[in-house]
C-alpha positions as CSV (number, residue, x, y, z in Angstrom):
1,M,42.3,-8.9,-10.8
2,S,39.8,-11.2,-9.2
3,L,36.7,-10.0,-7.3
4,P,35.8,-11.2,-3.8
5,L,32.9,-13.5,-5.0
6,D,34.4,-14.7,-8.3
7,G,32.7,-17.9,-9.3
8,K,30.4,-18.2,-6.3
9,R,26.8,-19.1,-7.1
10,I,24.5,-17.5,-4.4
11,L,20.8,-18.3,-4.0
12,V,18.7,-15.2,-3.4
13,T,15.4,-16.3,-1.8
14,R,13.7,-13.0,-0.8
15,E,10.6,-11.6,-2.5
16,Q,11.0,-10.6,-6.1
17,E,10.4,-6.9,-5.5
18,K,13.5,-6.7,-3.2
19,A,15.7,-9.3,-4.8
20,T,17.2,-7.2,-7.7
21,D,19.3,-4.9,-5.5
22,F,20.7,-7.9,-3.6
23,A,21.5,-9.7,-6.9
24,N,23.2,-6.6,-8.3
25,K,25.5,-6.3,-5.3
26,I,26.5,-10.0,-5.8
27,T,27.1,-9.5,-9.5
28,N,29.3,-6.4,-8.9
29,L,31.5,-8.5,-6.6
30,G,31.9,-11.2,-9.2
31,G,29.3,-13.7,-7.9
32,E,26.5,-15.3,-9.8
33,P,23.1,-14.6,-8.1
34,I,20.4,-17.2,-8.7
35,Q,17.0,-15.6,-7.9
36,V,14.3,-17.9,-6.6
37,P,11.8,-15.9,-4.6
38,L,10.4,-18.2,-1.9
39,I,7.7,-15.8,-0.5
40,N,5.1,-13.4,-1.9
41,I,4.0,-10.3,-0.1
42,T,0.5,-8.9,-0.6
43,C,-1.0,-5.8,1.0
44,K,-4.4,-6.3,2.7
45,R,-6.8,-3.7,4.0
46,P,-7.2,-4.3,7.8
47,I,-10.6,-5.4,9.1
48,N,-10.4,-2.5,11.5
49,G,-9.2,-0.2,8.7
50,D,-10.6,3.1,10.0
51,F,-7.1,4.7,9.7
52,A,-8.2,8.2,10.8
53,Q,-9.7,6.8,14.0
54,Q,-6.7,4.5,14.7
55,L,-4.3,7.4,14.2
56,S,-6.2,10.0,16.2
57,N,-5.8,7.8,19.3
58,C,-2.0,7.1,19.0
59,N,1.2,9.0,19.7
60,W,3.6,6.6,18.0
61,I,3.4,4.4,14.9
62,F,5.8,1.4,14.9
63,F,7.0,-0.2,11.6
64,T,9.1,-3.4,11.7
65,S,9.6,-3.8,8.0
66,G,9.6,-1.9,4.7
67,N,6.6,-3.9,3.6
68,G,4.6,-2.6,6.6
69,V,5.5,1.0,5.5
70,S,4.5,0.4,1.9
71,C,1.2,-1.3,2.6
72,F,0.2,1.1,5.4
73,F,0.6,4.2,3.2
74,Q,-1.0,2.4,0.2
75,F,-4.3,2.6,2.2
76,V,-3.7,5.8,4.2
77,K,-3.0,7.9,1.1
78,H,-6.7,7.7,0.2
79,D,-7.8,9.1,3.6
80,A,-7.0,12.9,4.0
81,V,-7.9,12.9,7.7
82,A,-5.7,9.9,8.3
83,L,-2.8,11.5,6.4
84,E,-3.1,14.6,8.5
85,N,-3.0,12.5,11.7
86,V,0.2,10.8,10.5
87,V,1.9,14.2,10.1
88,Q,1.2,14.8,13.8
89,T,2.3,11.3,15.0
90,K,5.8,10.2,15.8
91,I,7.2,7.2,14.0
92,A,9.5,4.4,15.1
93,V,11.2,2.0,12.7
94,V,13.2,-1.2,13.2
95,G,16.2,-0.2,11.0
96,N,17.8,1.9,8.3
97,K,16.1,0.2,5.4
98,T,12.7,0.7,6.9
99,D,13.6,4.3,7.5
100,L,14.7,4.8,3.9
101,K,11.3,3.3,2.7
102,L,9.5,5.7,5.0
103,K,11.5,8.7,3.6
104,E,10.9,7.5,0.1
105,I,7.1,7.4,0.5
106,T,6.6,10.4,2.9
107,G,9.6,12.6,2.7
108,R,10.2,12.3,6.5
109,S,12.6,10.3,8.6
110,A,11.7,8.3,11.6
111,D,11.8,9.8,15.1
112,F,13.3,6.6,16.5
113,V,15.6,3.9,15.1
114,P,17.3,1.4,17.4
115,S,21.0,0.8,17.5
116,S,20.6,-2.8,16.4
117,F,18.0,-3.7,13.8
118,D,15.9,-6.2,15.6
119,A,12.6,-6.1,17.6
120,E,14.2,-7.0,20.9
121,T,16.6,-4.0,20.8
122,M,13.8,-1.8,19.4
123,A,11.6,-2.5,22.4
124,E,14.2,-2.2,25.1
125,E,15.8,1.0,23.8
126,F,12.4,2.7,23.0
127,L,11.0,1.9,26.5
128,S,14.2,3.2,28.1
129,Q,14.1,6.5,26.1
130,Y,10.4,7.0,26.2
131,P,8.9,5.8,29.5
132,T,5.7,7.8,29.0
133,D,2.2,6.5,28.9
134,D,1.7,6.9,25.1
135,H,-0.6,5.0,22.9
136,F,1.2,2.9,20.2
137,L,0.0,1.7,16.8
138,L,1.9,-1.5,15.8
139,V,1.8,-2.0,12.0
140,R,2.3,-5.7,11.2
141,G,2.0,-8.6,8.8
142,N,0.3,-11.9,9.3
143,L,3.6,-13.6,10.3
144,S,5.1,-10.7,12.3
145,R,6.7,-11.8,15.5
146,H,5.1,-10.9,18.9
147,V,8.2,-9.3,20.5
148,L,6.8,-5.8,20.6
149,P,3.3,-6.5,21.7
150,E,4.5,-8.9,24.4
151,R,7.1,-6.5,25.7
152,F,4.7,-3.5,25.7
153,K,2.1,-5.7,27.5
154,Q,4.7,-6.5,30.2
155,S,5.3,-2.7,30.6
156,N,1.6,-2.0,30.7
157,K,1.6,0.1,27.6
158,T,-1.5,0.8,25.6
159,F,-1.2,-0.3,22.0
160,T,-3.3,-1.3,18.9
161,M,-2.2,-3.8,16.3
162,L,-2.9,-3.2,12.7
163,E,-2.2,-6.0,10.1
164,V,-1.6,-4.5,6.7
165,Y,0.1,-7.3,4.7
166,E,0.4,-11.0,4.3
167,T,3.4,-13.3,3.6
168,H,2.8,-16.5,1.7
169,K,4.9,-19.3,0.5
170,N,5.7,-19.2,-3.2
171,V,4.7,-22.7,-4.2
172,K,5.5,-22.0,-7.9
173,A,9.1,-21.7,-7.0
174,K,9.6,-25.4,-6.2
175,P,10.9,-26.6,-9.6
176,L,13.4,-23.7,-9.9
177,L,14.5,-24.2,-6.3
178,Q,15.0,-27.9,-6.9
179,Y,17.1,-27.1,-10.0
180,A,19.2,-24.5,-8.2
181,I,20.0,-26.8,-5.3
182,T,20.4,-30.1,-7.2
183,D,21.8,-29.1,-10.6
184,T,23.3,-25.7,-10.2
185,K,24.9,-26.6,-6.9
186,V,24.9,-23.1,-5.3
187,H,27.7,-22.2,-2.9
188,Y,25.6,-20.2,-0.5
189,I,21.9,-19.9,0.3
190,T,20.7,-16.5,1.6
191,F,17.7,-16.1,4.0
192,T,16.4,-12.6,4.8
193,S,13.6,-13.7,7.2
194,P,12.3,-16.7,9.0
195,S,9.6,-16.9,6.4
196,T,12.1,-17.6,3.6
197,V,13.7,-20.4,5.7
198,E,10.3,-22.0,6.3
199,S,9.3,-21.8,2.7
200,F,12.6,-23.4,1.6
201,V,12.1,-26.3,4.0
202,D,8.4,-26.7,3.1
203,L,9.2,-26.9,-0.6
204,I,12.2,-29.2,-0.7
205,G,13.2,-30.0,2.9
206,V,16.7,-29.7,4.4
207,R,19.3,-31.7,2.7
208,N,23.1,-31.7,2.7
209,V,23.0,-28.2,1.2
210,A,25.4,-25.3,1.0
211,P,26.0,-23.0,4.0
212,C,23.1,-20.7,4.6
213,V,23.7,-17.0,5.3
214,C,21.1,-15.3,7.6
215,I,20.4,-11.6,7.9
216,G,20.1,-11.7,11.7
217,T,19.8,-13.8,14.8
218,T,16.0,-14.4,14.5
219,T,16.4,-15.9,11.0
220,E,19.5,-17.8,12.2
221,Q,17.5,-19.3,15.1
222,R,14.8,-20.5,12.7
223,A,17.3,-22.0,10.3
224,K,18.9,-24.0,13.1
225,E,15.5,-25.1,14.5
226,L,14.5,-26.5,11.1
227,G,17.7,-28.5,10.7
228,F,20.3,-26.3,8.9
229,S,23.7,-27.2,10.3
230,K,26.0,-24.8,8.4
231,V,24.6,-21.4,9.3
232,L,26.4,-18.0,9.0
233,T,24.9,-14.8,10.4
234,A,25.6,-11.3,9.4
235,K,27.0,-9.0,12.1
236,D,25.2,-6.1,10.6
237,F,21.6,-7.1,10.1
238,T,21.4,-5.8,6.5
239,I,22.0,-7.1,2.9
240,N,25.5,-5.5,3.0
241,G,26.1,-7.3,6.2
242,M,25.2,-10.6,4.6
243,I,27.5,-9.9,1.6
244,N,30.3,-9.1,4.0
245,C,29.6,-12.4,5.8
246,I,29.9,-14.3,2.6
247,K,33.1,-12.5,1.6
248,Q,34.7,-13.4,4.9
249,D,33.7,-17.0,4.6
250,V,35.1,-17.2,1.0
251,M,38.4,-15.7,2.3
252,K,38.5,-18.1,5.2
253,R,38.0,-21.1,3.0
254,K,40.8,-19.9,0.7
255,D,43.2,-19.5,3.6
256,E,42.4,-23.0,4.8
257,K,43.4,-24.5,1.5
258,K,46.8,-22.8,1.5
């Protein structure tokens, strides 16, 4: 009995630490994952890294990625006063995966998760549910989007931004990426963030490549801006959503050949 992704070579471009789970899901469905991590994530101690002081002044902490959760607590765990403040502070996360990372590290679940896993929905739903004059701490990376700060500024909310990680292009991946696209001839390219799209284009440009599958509308928009013409987008902004998107496209192509 054939599997949904039998014979399909799928390029996985996300950072190495998170690629294995994605690759395993592809393998379990009969596909051949080709892992070429196009970005590197590194934690950085913020310049304004007095965590105890930052946390004592805020009512909510916002995390828009699992990387933000991991790097934030990598620094906070060494500060007993800051840790105590975290316990007393409510936490908002952008989606289920970020919530799982929070629970893995701290043992607690988030107090707020939006219905759709993107910053736009997060901002609108949060402000609708919590119209109070709280102070927010926005945990970010160097390439994080400005949706939350801009929306909170429009609503006259008080917030502090704290940059705890950096995303960089993985220049060492260029030969392997070139091989995957030119010689291996992948059937699908997966992008889990605008950063992975940008790194791909910076390294080898946009060619007559296979369809790209994006985790959400923000990544989709960036892919189209940079010249990708065959773009598929997951309805559910998760890895499982991306895989379902690929499965549906494979089935559609089979039906068209009948």
